[in-house]
C-alpha positions as CSV (number, residue, x, y, z in Angstrom):
1,M,61.5,-31.9,77.0
2,R,62.8,-28.4,75.7
3,R,61.5,-26.2,73.0
4,I,64.1,-24.7,69.7
5,R,63.5,-21.6,70.2
6,Y,63.8,-18.8,67.0
7,L,64.7,-15.7,67.5
8,R,62.6,-13.1,64.8
9,L,63.9,-10.5,63.2
10,T,62.2,-7.1,62.2
11,G,62.2,-6.4,58.6
12,R,64.2,-3.4,59.4
13,Q,67.0,-6.0,60.8
14,R,66.9,-8.3,58.1
15,R,67.1,-6.0,56.1
16,W,70.7,-4.9,57.3
17,V,71.8,-8.5,58.1
18,W,71.4,-8.8,54.2
19,L,73.3,-5.7,53.6
20,W,75.9,-6.5,55.7
21,L,76.1,-9.5,53.8
22,T,76.5,-8.2,51.0
23,V,79.1,-5.8,52.0
24,L,81.5,-8.8,53.3
25,L,80.5,-10.5,50.0
26,V,81.4,-7.3,47.5
27,T,84.9,-6.9,50.1
28,G,85.8,-10.3,49.8
29,L,85.5,-10.6,45.8
30,C,87.7,-7.7,45.6
31,C,90.1,-8.9,47.8
32,A,89.7,-11.8,45.2
33,A,90.1,-9.6,42.0
34,V,92.7,-7.4,43.5
35,L,94.9,-10.4,44.5
36,H,93.6,-11.8,40.8
37,M,95.1,-8.8,39.6
38,R,98.0,-7.9,41.4
39,P,100.7,-9.3,39.3
40,I,99.3,-7.8,36.2
41,I,98.6,-4.1,37.7
42,V,102.4,-4.5,38.9
43,S,103.6,-5.2,35.2
44,L,101.9,-2.5,34.2
45,A,103.1,0.0,36.5
46,T,106.3,-1.3,36.0
47,A,106.3,-1.6,32.0
48,R,104.2,2.0,32.5
49,V,107.7,3.5,35.0
50,S,110.2,2.0,32.6
51,N,109.2,4.2,29.7
52,A,108.8,6.9,31.2
53,V,112.3,6.7,33.0
54,N,114.0,5.3,29.8
55,R,112.6,8.5,27.8
56,I,113.7,10.6,31.0
57,V,117.3,9.8,30.1
58,V,117.5,9.2,26.5
59,D,116.0,13.4,26.6
60,A,118.6,14.5,28.9
61,V,121.5,13.0,27.1
62,R,120.1,14.4,23.9
63,D,120.1,17.8,25.9
64,A,123.1,17.8,27.3
65,I,124.4,17.1,23.9
66,D,122.4,19.7,22.2
67,S,123.6,22.6,24.8
68,G,127.2,21.7,23.9
69,Q,127.8,19.8,27.8
70,V,129.3,16.6,25.4
71,N,132.7,18.8,24.2
72,Y,135.0,15.9,23.2
73,D,137.6,18.1,23.1
74,V,137.3,18.7,26.6
75,L,136.2,14.5,27.4
76,I,139.2,13.0,25.1
77,H,142.7,13.8,24.5
78,L,144.5,12.3,21.4
79,E,148.2,12.3,21.9
80,K,150.3,12.0,18.5
81,D,153.4,10.8,17.3
82,E,155.6,12.9,15.0
83,T,154.3,12.7,11.6
84,G,150.4,13.8,13.2
85,R,149.5,10.2,13.4
86,V,147.1,9.0,16.9
87,A,148.9,7.5,19.3
88,A,147.0,7.5,22.2
89,L,143.8,8.2,23.5
90,E,143.3,9.8,27.1
91,S,139.4,10.2,28.9
92,N,139.5,13.2,31.0
93,M,137.8,11.3,33.8
94,A,137.2,14.5,36.1
95,A,135.4,16.0,33.0
96,F,133.4,12.8,32.8
97,N,132.3,12.8,36.4
98,H,131.4,15.8,35.9
99,L,128.9,15.2,32.9
100,Q,127.7,12.3,35.0
101,A,126.4,14.0,38.2
102,E,125.1,17.4,35.7
103,I,122.9,14.5,34.1
104,L,121.6,12.5,37.0
105,D,120.6,15.6,38.5
106,T,118.8,16.2,35.3
107,V,117.3,13.2,35.5
108,L,116.4,13.3,39.0
109,T,115.1,16.4,38.7
110,R,112.4,15.2,35.7
111,I,111.4,12.1,37.5
112,S,110.1,14.1,41.1
113,Q,108.0,16.2,38.3
114,V,105.9,13.6,36.2
115,P,102.5,13.9,36.7
116,T,101.1,10.9,38.7
117,G,98.1,11.1,36.1
118,D,100.5,10.4,33.4
119,L,101.3,6.8,34.6
120,S,98.1,5.7,36.0
121,I,96.6,2.8,34.9
122,P,92.8,2.9,33.5
123,I,90.6,-0.3,34.7
124,G,90.0,-1.6,31.7
125,S,93.2,-2.3,30.7
126,L,93.3,-5.0,33.0
127,T,90.2,-6.9,31.9
128,G,92.1,-8.0,28.8
129,S,89.7,-6.5,26.8
130,T,90.5,-4.9,23.4
131,L,87.5,-3.0,23.7
132,L,87.5,-1.5,27.3
133,A,91.5,-0.8,27.1
134,G,92.5,2.5,28.1
135,R,88.7,3.0,29.9
136,G,87.0,3.1,32.9
137,P,88.3,4.8,36.5
138,R,91.9,5.1,36.5
139,I,94.6,3.6,39.2
140,T,97.1,6.0,40.2
141,V,101.1,5.2,40.2
142,R,103.4,7.4,41.7
143,M,107.1,7.1,40.7
144,E,109.3,7.6,43.5
145,S,113.3,6.9,44.2
146,V,114.6,5.0,46.5
147,G,117.7,4.3,47.3
148,S,121.0,6.1,45.9
149,S,120.9,6.4,41.9
150,E,124.3,6.6,40.2
151,A,124.6,7.6,36.1
152,N,126.9,5.8,34.1
153,F,128.6,6.1,30.4
154,R,128.3,2.6,28.4
155,N,131.7,1.3,27.5
156,A,132.5,1.6,23.5
157,F,132.5,-1.6,21.9
158,T,131.2,-4.5,22.2
159,S,133.2,-7.5,24.1
160,A,136.0,-8.6,22.0
161,G,135.3,-12.6,22.8
162,M,137.8,-14.7,22.7
163,D,135.8,-17.9,22.4
164,G,136.2,-20.0,19.2
165,S,132.4,-18.2,17.7
166,S,134.3,-15.3,18.0
167,D,138.0,-15.2,18.4
168,W,138.7,-15.3,13.9
169,R,137.4,-11.5,14.4
170,F,140.8,-10.6,16.0
171,K,143.3,-13.5,14.8
172,T,142.3,-13.1,11.3
173,H,140.3,-10.0,10.2
174,L,141.9,-7.7,12.9
175,A,145.2,-9.1,11.9
176,N,145.1,-9.0,7.6
177,L,144.9,-4.9,8.5
178,P,148.8,-5.1,9.9
179,I,149.9,-7.7,7.1
180,Y,147.8,-5.8,4.1
181,F,149.7,-2.3,4.8
182,E,152.9,-4.4,5.5
183,Y,152.6,-6.1,1.7
184,Q,151.8,-3.1,0.6
185,A,155.2,-1.2,2.4
186,D,156.8,-3.4,0.5
187,G,155.2,-3.8,-2.7
188,I,154.7,-7.8,-2.2
189,G,151.4,-9.9,-2.4
190,S,152.7,-12.8,0.1
191,T,155.6,-13.5,2.1
192,D,157.1,-16.8,4.0
193,A,158.6,-14.4,6.5
194,I,156.1,-11.8,7.4
195,K,158.5,-9.2,9.5
196,G,155.5,-7.5,11.6
197,T,156.2,-3.9,11.0
198,Y,152.8,-2.6,12.1
199,L,152.4,-5.1,15.0
200,D,152.8,-1.9,18.1
201,N,149.6,-0.6,15.6
202,Y,147.7,-3.6,15.8
203,K,148.1,-3.9,19.4
204,N,146.9,-0.3,19.9
205,M,143.9,-1.2,18.1
206,F,143.4,-5.0,20.1
207,D,143.8,-2.4,23.5
208,L,141.3,-0.3,22.3
209,Y,138.9,-3.0,22.1
210,I,139.5,-4.8,25.2
211,N,140.2,-1.9,27.3
212,N,137.0,0.1,26.4
213,S,134.2,-3.1,26.6
214,T,131.5,-4.2,27.7
215,C,132.9,-6.6,30.1
216,A,136.6,-7.0,32.1
217,P,139.3,-8.2,29.0
218,T,140.3,-11.4,32.0
219,E,136.6,-12.0,30.7
220,L,137.3,-11.7,27.4
221,A,138.2,-16.2,27.0
222,G,134.5,-17.4,27.2
223,K,132.8,-14.3,25.5
224,T,131.2,-15.7,22.6
225,G,129.9,-14.2,19.3
226,D,126.6,-14.0,20.0
227,D,127.0,-12.2,23.4
228,S,129.3,-9.8,21.3
229,R,126.4,-9.1,19.1
230,N,123.4,-8.9,22.0
231,E,125.6,-6.3,23.4
232,F,125.1,-4.4,20.5
233,L,121.3,-5.3,19.8
234,D,120.8,-4.4,23.3
235,N,122.4,-0.9,23.0
236,E,125.1,-1.3,25.8
237,A,127.9,-0.9,23.3
238,V,128.7,1.8,20.3
239,F,131.3,-0.2,18.3
240,Y,130.9,-3.9,16.8
241,Q,133.7,-5.4,14.9
242,N,132.0,-7.8,11.7
243,G,131.1,-8.2,8.6
244,S,128.2,-7.5,6.1
245,W,126.7,-11.0,6.7
246,E,125.9,-9.8,9.6
247,Y,123.0,-7.3,8.5
248,T,120.3,-9.8,8.4
249,N,121.4,-10.5,12.1
250,L,120.7,-6.6,13.4
251,V,118.0,-5.6,10.9
252,G,114.6,-7.2,9.6
253,D,111.7,-8.3,11.8
254,G,112.2,-8.6,15.5
255,K,115.1,-6.7,15.5
256,P,115.8,-3.0,17.1
257,F,117.9,-1.0,14.6
258,T,116.8,0.0,10.7
259,D,119.3,1.0,8.0
260,D,119.4,4.7,9.9
261,D,120.2,3.2,12.9
262,L,123.8,1.9,11.5
263,T,126.4,2.3,9.7
264,M,129.6,0.5,8.7
265,I,133.0,2.1,8.6
266,P,136.7,1.2,8.2
267,V,139.1,-0.1,10.9
268,Y,142.1,2.7,11.1
269,I,144.7,1.5,12.5
270,G,147.8,4.4,12.0
271,V,149.2,3.3,8.8
272,G,148.5,4.4,5.1
273,D,146.4,7.2,3.8
274,E,143.5,7.1,6.4
275,A,141.7,10.0,4.7
276,N,141.2,7.4,2.0
277,Q,141.2,4.2,3.2
278,G,137.9,1.6,2.0
279,L,136.2,-0.7,4.1
280,C,138.0,-4.1,4.5
281,T,136.6,-6.2,1.4
282,G,137.5,-9.9,-0.1
283,T,135.9,-13.6,0.1
284,E,137.8,-16.7,0.7
285,N,134.7,-18.3,-0.5
286,Y,135.0,-20.2,-4.6
287,W,132.7,-22.1,-6.5
288,C,134.4,-25.8,-7.5
289,V,133.5,-28.3,-9.8
290,N,134.8,-31.7,-9.5
291,K,136.7,-32.7,-12.4
292,E,136.3,-36.3,-11.7
293,A,132.5,-36.1,-11.4
294,D,130.1,-37.4,-14.5
295,Q,130.6,-35.3,-17.3
296,A,126.7,-34.9,-17.6
297,D,126.8,-33.5,-13.7
298,I,129.9,-31.0,-14.2
299,D,127.7,-29.5,-17.5
300,A,124.3,-29.3,-15.5
301,T,126.8,-27.7,-12.5
302,L,128.2,-25.5,-14.9
303,D,125.1,-24.3,-16.5
304,F,123.6,-23.7,-12.8
305,M,125.8,-21.5,-11.7
306,Y,126.0,-19.3,-15.2
307,W,122.1,-18.9,-14.2
308,C,122.8,-17.9,-11.0
309,V,124.9,-15.6,-12.1
310,S,123.6,-14.3,-15.3
311,S,119.7,-14.9,-15.0
312,D,116.9,-12.2,-13.3
313,E,115.5,-14.6,-11.2
314,G,119.1,-16.3,-10.2
315,T,120.5,-12.7,-9.2
316,K,117.4,-12.0,-7.4
317,A,118.3,-14.7,-5.5
318,M,121.7,-14.7,-4.9
319,A,121.3,-10.8,-3.5
320,N,117.9,-10.9,-2.0
321,D,117.2,-14.7,-0.6
322,M,120.7,-15.6,0.2
323,G,122.7,-12.0,0.6
324,F,125.7,-12.6,-1.8
325,V,128.0,-9.6,-3.2
326,I,129.1,-10.8,-6.3
327,P,131.3,-9.7,-8.7
328,F,129.7,-10.0,-12.1
329,K,128.0,-7.4,-14.3
330,N,124.5,-8.5,-14.7
331,A,124.6,-8.4,-10.3
332,Q,121.5,-7.1,-8.8
333,E,122.2,-4.2,-6.1
334,S,122.7,-5.9,-3.0
335,P,120.1,-4.5,-0.3
336,N,122.1,-4.8,2.7
337,L,123.3,-1.4,3.7
338,F,126.7,-2.1,4.7
339,V,127.2,-3.3,1.2
340,K,126.5,0.1,0.0
341,V,128.1,1.4,2.2
342,D,131.2,0.1,0.4
343,N,130.3,0.7,-3.0
344,A,130.0,4.2,-1.9
345,L,133.2,4.6,-0.2
346,T,134.4,3.3,-3.0
347,A,132.7,5.4,-5.5
348,E,134.2,8.3,-3.8
349,G,137.2,6.9,-4.8
350,K,138.5,5.2,-1.6
351,T,140.7,2.1,-1.4
352,P,139.1,-1.1,0.1
353,V,141.5,-2.9,2.2
354,A,142.3,-6.6,0.4
355,W,142.0,-9.8,2.6
356,C,144.9,-10.8,2.6
357,F,143.7,-14.5,4.5
358,S,144.9,-16.6,1.3
359,T,148.0,-16.2,2.4
360,M,148.0,-16.3,5.8
361,P,150.2,-20.1,6.2
362,S,147.5,-22.0,8.4
363,E,144.6,-22.1,10.1
364,N,147.6,-23.3,13.1
365,W,149.1,-20.4,12.9
366,K,145.4,-18.1,13.3
367,N,145.3,-20.0,16.6
368,G,148.5,-19.7,17.9
369,V,147.9,-15.8,17.6
370,G,144.6,-16.4,18.7
371,S,145.7,-17.9,22.1
372,A,148.5,-15.2,22.9
373,L,145.7,-13.0,22.1
374,T,143.8,-14.4,25.0
375,A,146.7,-14.8,26.9
376,Y,147.4,-11.2,26.9
377,A,144.1,-10.0,27.3
378,A,143.5,-12.0,30.7
379,G,147.2,-10.6,31.6
380,T,149.0,-14.2,32.1
381,G,151.0,-13.1,29.1
382,D,152.4,-10.3,27.1
383,W,152.1,-8.5,23.8
384,N,156.3,-10.1,23.5
385,A,154.1,-13.9,23.4
386,V,151.6,-12.1,20.3
387,V,155.0,-10.8,18.1
388,T,156.5,-14.3,18.4
389,A,153.0,-16.1,17.5
390,F,152.5,-13.8,14.8
391,V,155.8,-13.1,13.0
392,D,158.1,-16.8,14.3
393,G,154.9,-18.7,14.0
394,W,154.1,-17.5,10.6
395,K,157.8,-18.6,9.3
396,T,157.3,-21.7,10.6
397,E,154.0,-22.8,9.3
398,A,155.3,-21.8,6.3
399,A,158.2,-23.3,6.3
400,L,155.9,-26.5,6.8
401,N,154.1,-26.3,4.2
402,A,156.3,-25.8,2.1
403,G,158.1,-28.7,3.1
């Protein structure tokens, strides 16, 4: 029968064994902790690097502007017709490319100069505890450029989407301008046969939109109103054609803009007294009371409408809660920045461009113009088709309405 023999360790040997077991245990725990916290570390490091790079880019562009490198007379050339009006806009691409290279060089230089201490992450910030956040030893984060870098200028205009949620901005609101100025020139308020006097100006404005946009003109058929708004909110473009009703979508809780960041300017198409042109203003909305309703209901409705535009509570609800602009003497001042801009321009003596929407012959006419604009932008149609839809389509729809 064999005996089981035990290995006897001295006290010194036992201490070494326990030491090694402890080291192995701590190492394992550390590895597990690192694996667990790695996504958090990567997320924090990425955020710090991203914020640092964004600040560097913004500062580099601002410094270029302050130093005079951004000279619009060099970057942009305006061609004018014989009357002195702007007929075309040309970009000096050589100057733009030179400016891009200079700004990129500045950005890369400043990135290489960022101290690692500015990016390091305190270990306490990894615990999730507000008490320990920003405390403890720091994990070093080093920022290095990987691969090639390039600089690009953002496009000026949000996408001129021709989806049904957005095309009304161009087949109705933008189309209103050549109609308004033709009415002004001819001294009329409506017509059964629009001449299209200023459709070349309409074309120039639409070309400016689609050729200096966040996407290729061929993509506009599928672009929505939300796409256009989000491009503006994400600072992908400078100009966004829309109305005062967009204010609450741009400013307020969770929105990136304040009143100091925004304004509203007239749409200039090279017609009329542009130095004294105001904003496009008007309405398609009216209060109506059904005359066939019970007289008690009619009276109650009229009383409520009067209360809305005359009482302190009603006018505040109209202005602050609903965002309406009401043309009554007791109306509250709207907090809407765009309404304030319109009021200021009017007070300066600027002439608002009236909405002529009610004189447009039909919704079918608008749709015909919209379809022609979409095809023109996509390259599957030409501008003559837009003119045909605008002028001939107007006459046809007006005749149908008269019949």
